[in-house]
C-alpha positions, 0 to 999 in steps of 0.5 A: 987590490982595492982597484981590482975589487972595485972593478969586479964589483962594477962588472957584477953590478953591470951584469946584474942590471943587464940580467934583471932587464933581460929577465923582465923582458923575457917575462913580459914576452912570455906573458904576451905569448901565453895570451896569444896562444890562448886566443889562438886556441879559442879561435881554432875551437870556434873555427872548428865549431863553425865548420861543423855548423856549416857542414850540417847546413851544407847537408841541408842545402842552406850553405854552398860548397864554397862556404863550407870550403871557406870555413875549413880554410879558416879552421886550418888557418886558425890551427896554423896560428895556434901552432905558431904561437905554441912554437913561440912559447917554446922558443921563449922558454928555451931563451929563459933556460939559456938566460938561467944557465948564463947567469949560473955560469957567470955567478959560478965564475965570479965566485971562483974569482972572488975566492982567488982575490980574497986569498 
């Protein structure tokens, strides 16, 4: 009985160490992805403003059609980057939820087995 208790305690400790590492890793990746999204969002806003400026200058004859098309392409690429970083945020949130459910399931299972050992 003592051996099974020690083994269960070691398994729980191992699980807690792995879970703590996973949580810290997830938080770090989420913070980085959130910052990336913020930068991509600003980049998209700036690209849209530049496109508007180029369009006005094109109307005045100061910019070529190629410049205008290039600025629109840059705005589109910035938009794609922003969407990609938002997608990464959602994936990381889903991974966090998965980790939480895994933790809850593990703890619920161990609580039931500890109750059986103590009987």
